[in-house]
C-alpha positions in Angstrom: -35.4 29.1 38.4 -36.6 29.1 34.6 -37.1 25.6 34.5 -38.4 25.8 31.0 -35.0 27.5 30.2 -33.2 24.8 31.8 -34.7 21.9 30.1 -33.9 23.5 26.8 -30.5 24.2 27.7 -29.8 20.5 28.9 -31.7 19.2 25.8 -30.0 20.9 23.2 -26.7 19.6 25.4 -27.6 16.1 25.1 -28.5 16.5 21.4 -25.0 17.5 20.5 -23.5 14.9 22.4 -25.6 12.2 20.3 -24.4 14.3 17.2 -20.8 14.2 18.0 -21.2 10.5 18.2 -22.9 10.0 14.8 -20.4 12.5 13.0 -17.0 10.5 14.8 -18.5 6.8 13.6 -16.8 7.5 10.1 -13.4 7.5 11.8 -14.1 3.6 12.6 -12.7 1.0 10.7 -11.8 -1.8 12.6 -11.7 -2.4 16.5 -8.3 -0.8 17.0 -10.3 2.7 15.7 -13.4 1.8 18.0 -11.5 0.9 21.3 -8.1 2.9 20.9 -8.9 5.6 18.0 -6.5 4.1 15.8 -3.7 5.1 18.2 -4.0 8.5 16.4 -5.6 10.8 19.2 -3.8 14.0 19.6 -2.4 15.1 23.2 -5.3 17.6 23.8 -7.7 15.2 23.0 -6.5 12.5 25.1 -5.5 14.6 28.0 -8.6 16.3 28.4 -10.6 13.2 28.2 -8.1 11.7 30.9 -8.8 14.6 33.0 -13.0 14.4 32.5 -12.3 10.2 33.2 -10.6 11.3 36.8 -13.6 12.6 38.7 -17.8 12.1 38.5 -20.4 14.2 39.8 -19.0 13.2 43.0 -16.7 16.2 43.3 -19.9 18.9 43.0 -21.9 16.8 45.6 -20.0 14.7 47.9 -16.2 16.9 47.6 -18.7 20.1 47.8 -20.2 18.6 50.8 -16.5 18.0 52.2 -15.5 21.5 51.6 -18.6 23.0 53.0 -17.6 20.9 56.4 -13.5 20.9 56.0 -12.5 23.5 53.7 -9.6 23.3 51.8 -8.9 19.4 52.9 -10.7 17.6 50.2 -8.5 19.4 47.6 -5.9 17.2 48.9 -7.7 14.2 47.0 -7.5 16.5 43.7 -4.3 17.4 44.5 -2.8 13.7 44.7 -4.6 13.2 41.5 -2.4 15.9 39.9 0.7 14.0 41.7 -0.5 10.9 39.6 -0.5 13.1 36.4 2.8 14.6 37.2 4.6 11.0 37.7 2.8 10.1 33.9 4.2 13.0 32.2 7.8 12.8 33.7 8.4 9.1 33.6 5.4 6.4 32.3 3.3 8.0 30.4 5.5 7.1 27.6 5.8 3.2 29.0 2.0 3.0 29.1 1.3 4.5 25.4 4.6 1.9 24.6 2.5 -1.2 25.5 0.8 -1.3 22.0 -2.0 -2.9 22.9 -6.3 -2.4 22.7 -7.0 -3.3 26.5 -5.4 -3.7 30.0 -6.0 -7.6 30.2 -4.1 -7.9 27.1 -1.3 -6.4 28.6 -1.3 -8.6 31.5 -1.4 -11.7 29.0 1.8 -10.6 27.7 3.2 -9.8 31.3 1.8 -12.8 33.2 -0.2 -15.1 30.8 -3.3 -16.3 30.4 -4.7 -17.4 33.7 -3.6 -13.8 35.4 -5.3 -12.1 31.9 -8.7 -13.9 32.5 -8.8 -13.0 36.2 -8.0 -9.2 35.5 -10.4 -9.2 32.5 -13.6 -10.4 34.5 -12.6 -8.3 37.8 -12.3 -5.3 35.7 -15.4 -5.9 34.0 -17.3 -6.5 36.9 -15.8 -3.5 39.2 -16.7 -1.3 35.7 -20.0 -2.0 35.8 -20.5 -1.5 39.4 -18.6 1.7 39.2 -20.6 3.0 36.5 -23.9 2.2 37.8 -22.7 3.9 41.2 -21.9 7.0 39.7 -25.1 7.3 37.5 -27.0 6.6 40.8 -25.4 9.0 43.0 -25.9 11.9 39.8 -29.7 10.7 39.8 -29.8 11.1 43.4 -28.0 14.6 43.9 -29.9 16.1 40.5 -33.5 14.5 41.7 -33.4 16.4 45.0 -31.4 20.1 44.3 -33.6 20.0 41.3 -36.5 18.2 41.5 -36.2 16.1 38.7 -37.3 12.6 38.7 -34.7 10.0 39.5 -35.8 7.3 37.0 -36.0 10.0 34.2 -32.4 11.3 34.7 -31.1 7.4 34.8 -32.6 6.2 31.6 -32.3 9.9 29.9 -28.3 10.1 30.7 -27.8 6.5 30.1 -29.6 6.4 26.6 -27.5 9.3 25.7 -24.0 7.9 26.7 -25.1 4.9 25.2 -25.8 6.1 21.8 -22.8 8.1 21.0 -20.7 5.2 22.6 -22.1 2.9 20.3 -21.9 4.7 17.4 -18.7 6.3 17.5 -16.7 4.2 20.2 -13.6 5.9 21.4 -13.4 8.5 19.3 -16.7 9.6 19.9 -16.1 9.2 24.2 -12.7 11.4 23.7 -14.3 13.6 21.7 -17.8 14.1 23.8 -15.0 14.5 26.9 -13.3 17.4 25.1 -16.3 19.0 24.6 -17.5 18.4 28.1 -14.3 20.1 29.4 -14.8 22.9 27.3 -18.0 23.8 29.1 -17.2 22.6 32.3 -14.1 24.5 32.6 -15.4 28.2 31.9 -18.8 27.3 33.8 -16.6 26.2 36.8 -14.4 29.4 36.5 -17.2 31.9 36.8 -19.0 30.3 39.5 -15.9 30.4 41.6 -15.5 34.3 40.9 -18.8 35.0 41.7 -18.5 33.1 44.7 -15.6 35.2 45.7 -17.2 38.5 44.6 -20.5 37.8 46.8 -18.2 37.0 49.7 -16.1 40.3 49.2 -13.2 39.5 47.0 -10.3 37.1 47.8 -8.7 38.5 50.5 -12.3 38.5 52.6 -12.5 35.3 51.4 -9.3 34.1 52.9 -9.4 36.3 56.2 -12.9 34.8 56.9 -11.4 31.2 56.1 -8.8 31.7 58.5 -10.0 33.2 61.3 -13.0 32.8 63.7 -15.1 29.8 64.1 -14.2 28.5 60.1 -10.3 28.9 61.1 -10.2 25.1 62.5 -12.5 23.6 60.3 -11.1 25.1 57.0 -6.9 24.2 57.9 -5.6 22.0 55.2 -4.8 19.5 57.8 -7.2 18.8 60.7 -5.3 18.6 63.8 -8.2 16.7 65.9 -8.1 12.8 65.0 -11.7 12.6 66.0 -13.1 15.4 64.2 -14.5 14.6 60.6 -13.8 10.9 61.6 -10.7 11.0 61.6 -10.3 12.4 58.1 -8.3 15.4 56.7 -5.2 14.7 59.2 -1.7 14.4 57.8 -1.8 11.0 58.0 -5.2 10.7 56.3 -3.4 12.9 53.3 -0.3 10.7 52.9 -2.6 7.7 52.8 -4.5 9.8 50.1 -1.4 10.7 47.9 -0.2 6.8 48.2 -3.6 5.6 47.0 -3.9 8.1 44.1 -0.4 8.2 42.9 -0.3 4.1 42.9 -4.3 4.2 41.2 -2.6 6.4 38.2 0.4 4.8 37.8 -0.4 1.0 37.1 -1.1 -1.2 34.4 -4.8 -0.9 35.3 -4.5 3.0 34.4 -2.6 2.5 31.4 -5.1 2.7 29.2 -5.7 6.2 29.3 -2.7 6.6 26.9 -3.5 3.8 24.6 -5.3 6.1 22.3 -2.3 8.7 21.6 0.0 8.9 19.0 3.5 8.4 20.7 5.4 8.8 23.9 5.9 12.2 23.6 2.5 13.0 22.9 1.2 11.0 26.1 3.7 12.8 28.3 2.0 16.1 27.0 -1.6 14.5 27.7 -0.4 14.0 30.9 0.6 17.5 31.3 -2.8 18.7 30.2 -4.4 16.5 32.6 -1.9 17.7 35.6 -2.8 21.4 34.8 -6.4 21.1 34.8 -6.8 19.2 38.0 -4.5 21.6 39.5 -6.8 24.4 38.3 -9.8 22.3 39.6 -8.4 21.4 43.1 -8.8 25.4 43.6 -11.4 26.6 41.8 -14.3 23.4 43.1 -13.8 24.0 46.6 -14.1 27.9 46.9 -18.4 27.6 45.8 -19.0 25.5 48.7 -16.8 27.2 51.2 -18.7 30.5 50.3 -21.7 28.5 50.6 -20.4 28.1 54.3 -19.9 31.8 55.1 -22.8 33.0 53.5 -25.4 30.6 52.9 -25.3 27.9 55.5 -29.1 28.2 56.5 -30.0 27.5 52.8 -28.0 24.9 52.7 -28.8 22.6 55.4 -32.4 23.0 54.2 -32.0 21.0 51.5 -34.0 17.6 51.4 -30.8 15.3 51.0 -29.1 12.7 53.9 -26.1 14.8 53.9 -27.5 18.3 53.0 -23.9 19.9 52.5 -23.5 18.0 49.3 -26.1 20.8 48.0 -23.5 23.4 48.6 -22.1 23.9 45.5 -25.0 23.6 43.6 -26.8 26.0 45.9 -24.3 28.5 45.4 -24.6 28.0 41.7 -28.2 28.4 41.5 -28.0 32.0 43.7 -25.0 33.2 42.1 -25.2 32.2 38.2 -27.5 34.2 35.7 -30.4 32.2 35.1 -29.9 31.4 31.5 -26.2 29.4 32.6 -28.0 27.6 35.3 -28.6 24.6 32.9 -24.9 24.9 31.8 -24.1 24.2 35.6 -26.4 20.9 35.4 -24.8 20.1 32.0 -21.5 20.4 33.7 -22.8 18.0 36.5 -24.1 15.5 34.3 -20.4 16.2 32.4 -18.7 14.8 35.1 -20.6 11.7 35.5 -20.9 10.7 31.8 -17.2 11.4 31.1 -16.6 8.8 33.7 -19.4 6.4 32.7 -18.5 6.1 28.8 -14.7 6.1 29.5 -15.8 2.9 31.4 -18.3 1.7 28.9 -16.0 1.8 26.2 -13.4 0.0 28.4 -15.5 -3.0 29.4 -16.8 -3.4 26.3 -13.2 -3.6 24.5 -12.1 -6.0 27.3 -15.2 -8.0 26.5 -14.3 -8.2 22.5 -10.5 -8.7 22.9 -10.0 -10.7 25.7 -13.2 -12.8 26.5 -15.2 -12.9 23.6 -11.8 -15.1 21.7 -11.5 -17.5 24.8 -15.3 -18.4 24.9 -15.1 -19.1 20.8 -12.2 -21.4 21.3 -13.6 -23.2 24.2 -17.2 -23.7 22.3 -15.0 -24.8 18.9 -16.1 -21.6 17.3 -13.5 -19.5 14.8 -13.3 -15.8 16.0 -14.5 -13.5 13.8 -12.2 -10.6 12.7 -11.5 -7.7 11.0 -15.3 -5.4 10.5 -17.3 -8.3 11.9 -15.5 -8.0 15.4 -16.2 -4.2 14.9 -19.7 -5.0 14.9 -19.4 -7.3 17.7 -17.8 -4.4 19.7 -20.5 -2.5 19.0 -23.3 -5.3 20.2 -20.9 -5.8 23.5 -21.1 -2.1 24.3 -25.1 -1.6 23.8 -25.0 -4.8 26.2 -23.1 -3.5 29.0 -24.9 -0.1 28.3 -28.1 -1.3 28.9 -26.7 -3.4 31.8 -25.4 -0.3 33.4 -29.0 1.2 33.1 -30.9 -1.9 34.9 -28.4 -1.8 37.9 -29.0 1.9 38.3 -32.8 1.3 37.9 -32.6 -1.6 41.0 -30.3 0.6 42.9 -33.3 3.4 42.7 -35.9 0.5 43.4 -34.1 -0.3 46.7 -33.3 3.0 47.8 -29.7 1.9 47.8 -30.1 -0.9 50.2 -28.4 -4.2 49.9 -26.8 -5.1 46.9 -25.9 -1.6 46.6 -24.0 -1.2 50.0 -22.5 -4.7 49.5 -21.0 -3.8 45.9 -19.3 -0.3 47.3 -17.5 -2.8 50.0 -16.9 -5.3 47.0 -15.0 -2.4 45.3 -13.3 -0.9 48.7 -11.8 -4.6 49.4 -10.2 -5.4 46.0 -9.3 -1.6 44.4 -5.9 -1.2 45.9 -5.0 -4.9 46.3 -5.7 -5.7 42.5 -3.5 -2.2 42.1 -0.5 -2.9 43.7 0.8 -5.9 42.1 -0.2 -3.7 38.3 2.5 -1.0 39.8 5.7 -3.3 40.7 4.8 -5.7 37.4 6.8 -2.9 35.3 9.6 -2.5 37.8 10.2 -6.3 38.9 11.1 -8.2 36.4 12.0 -11.4 37.9 8.7 -12.1 39.4 6.8 -15.7 38.3 3.6 -16.1 36.1 1.6 -16.4 39.7 2.9 -13.3 41.1 -0.2 -10.7 40.5 -2.8 -13.2 41.6 -0.9 -14.1 44.9 -0.6 -10.5 45.9 -4.4 -10.0 45.1 -5.2 -13.0 47.4 -2.9 -12.2 50.1 -3.9 -8.2 50.2 -7.5 -9.1 50.2 -7.5 -10.9 53.3 -6.8 -7.8 55.5 -9.2 -5.7 53.4 -12.0 -8.4 53.9 -10.9 -8.2 57.7 -10.7 -4.3 57.8 -14.7 -4.8 57.4 -15.0 -6.4 60.5 -13.5 -3.5 62.4 -13.6 -0.2 62.1 -10.5 0.5 60.5 -9.5 3.9 59.2 -8.8 4.9 55.5 -5.4 5.1 56.2 -4.8 2.0 57.8 -6.4 0.4 55.1 -4.2 1.9 52.5 -1.2 1.4 54.6 -2.0 -2.2 55.3 -3.1 -3.3 51.7 -0.1 -1.5 50.1 2.3 -3.4 52.6 1.2 -6.6 52.8 0.3 -6.6 48.7 4.1 -5.7 47.8 5.4 -7.9 50.4 3.6 -10.7 48.8 4.4 -9.8 45.7 7.9 -9.5 46.3 7.9 -12.8 48.1 7.4 -14.7 44.6 10.5 -13.4 43.6 12.9 -16.5 44.4 10.2 -18.5 42.3 11.5 -16.9 39.4 14.2 -19.6 38.7 11.4 -22.7 38.6 9.8 -20.6 35.4 9.9 -21.9 32.4 12.6 -20.5 29.8 9.0 -19.3 27.6 7.7 -17.2 30.5 11.1 -15.6 30.8 11.3 -14.9 27.2 7.7 -13.9 27.0 8.7 -11.4 30.3 11.9 -10.1 28.8 9.6 -9.3 25.3 7.4 -7.4 27.6 10.0 -5.0 29.0 11.2 -4.7 25.8 8.4 -3.5 23.9 7.5 -1.5 27.1 10.9 0.7 26.7 10.9 0.8 22.7 9.8 4.3 21.6 6.9 4.2 19.0 7.6 5.1 15.5 4.3 6.8 14.5 4.9 6.7 10.9 6.3 3.3 10.7 3.7 1.6 13.2 0.3 3.7 12.5 1.0 5.8 9.6 -0.6 8.7 8.7 -2.6 10.7 11.4 -5.6 12.5 11.2 -4.9 15.6 13.3 -6.5 18.1 11.0 -10.0 16.2 11.1 -10.0 16.2 15.2 -9.0 19.8 14.9 -11.8 20.7 12.7 -14.5 18.7 13.8 -14.1 19.7 17.0 -13.6 23.0 16.8 -16.7 23.2 14.4 -18.8 21.5 17.2 -17.2 24.1 20.3 -17.8 26.9 17.8 -21.8 25.6 17.7 -21.9 25.1 21.4 -20.1 28.7 22.4 -22.5 30.3 19.6 -25.3 28.8 20.9 -24.5 30.1 24.4 -23.8 33.6 23.2 -27.4 33.5 21.8 -28.6 33.8 25.3 -27.5 37.0 25.9 -30.4 38.5 23.9 -32.6 36.7 26.7 -34.7 39.4 28.1 -34.6 41.2 31.8 -31.3 40.4 32.2 -28.5 42.5 34.0 -25.1 43.7 32.4 -23.3 41.6 34.8 -25.3 38.3 33.7 -25.0 39.0 30.0 -20.9 39.7 31.0 -21.0 36.0 32.6 -22.8 34.5 29.4 -20.3 36.1 27.1 -17.7 34.9 29.2 -18.7 31.2 29.0 -19.8 31.3 25.8 -16.8 33.2 24.5 -14.4 31.0 25.9 -16.1 28.0 24.2 -16.3 30.0 20.7 -12.6 31.3 20.7 -11.2 28.0 21.7 -13.4 26.1 18.7 -12.4 28.8 15.9 -8.3 28.4 17.4 -9.2 24.9 16.7 -10.7 25.1 13.3 -7.9 27.5 12.1 -5.2 25.2 13.3 -6.7 22.5 11.5 -7.2 24.4 8.1 -3.6 25.4 8.3 -2.6 21.6 8.7 -4.5 20.2 6.0 
């Protein structure tokens, strides 16, 4: 592997991510622009960002390891994501956009009041920091083991780049970088999938080998042996995963995906884009590690990782990709984590700026700032949270994942589903009191915590948490009649607003679609052109040059079409 070329590709990519943040900063005038792109995001920009934010580098490490061991079974996770996106597209995405707020806790305040708002604000920030650090830590461990990079260097470099473009450009930069990352990820993963199929002898041979012999049972979609794979990948497990992911994609907590889009119709189109890309990914991402099991099993198992199978995707890529594109494969893995991290960072800063900072000012007798001053506060809060994420990750590195790392994973597991259930029911059950959500979370957290003391299966945890959380929420409905009239009117206003379509021209004004098309199209053409330049490298076989041509040409052509559409619209 040509490490110098890989370093150059990664370095240029990271510089381009910084550049997009500096360019998009010109679109920010206030916190609405900075945290939700002024509600001017086009469907293709918001949809690609929602898609990229829906997974991390775990897809190419942990999920790849699962595909190496159990074949198509792990694709159920991503197909469940697709179902979540489809429900968004058909039904709930317009509702989410029509909530007309900047942060999720603001929605919670309008539905339940300030106490529940602060509860969800602080919980979301804590979990957001935890998960961002976990994603970065997992990426650093994997990249270090497979490619030999320093863990600390990966953490600091990736964290610094995400921090620079997120602070500079806010939501505009986050969504724009997500779009460009998706544009690179799609062709490189399609190429790896094609090369893996070619190496094994084509699709027919791949199907034959995966459905016969010793692999037939392991690679079946559903595992019939409950004990095998630790009880995972059974039909019951698949049902639990479907419930978990569908709920996760369709609650008030996930509504923030669509706050930046122009109106409800564009929100639906964004969700359809996410569903389509996720469906393709659910198939294409599984093929390389499965081929790794068929052709390179000994090489994969020799990798120095606690679970060597997690290196399957990377190892197959290194063996089959043209040397010039290995750097782009690393970029694709970086992108998967950076897109989740930057989205979480922007949302955390938004919550602190819009939900916690004003309350703190009132408590200390100070008047909260507004306008451009609040925008500057938001940038400082973004910087602060970015630094905290990097420091937490470096602590994980120093402890080799022990202690706090496991505790934080446990905290997320205990709270995630209990927090989600009331945020789903809140959109459908009107007659629930102001304390219904917190009561539901508290009750559901009990079996969730008890589950830590016994070896509960994943499906047991999902069914118990969802069932008890839903029953607890519904049990509060009789207490609606004791609520004051002011709260009843507040709840009524929430539902009226959520169901009222957005009139973009009246509520927002003039869009900037042409600017988005031209700016992102230009960046795409630059990236595609730089990839195509690698065709001139000496010593490449014709099929390797064709691989470079496919990836670079895909990115450049999409960029050219965007620029053309932008200039026509302008």
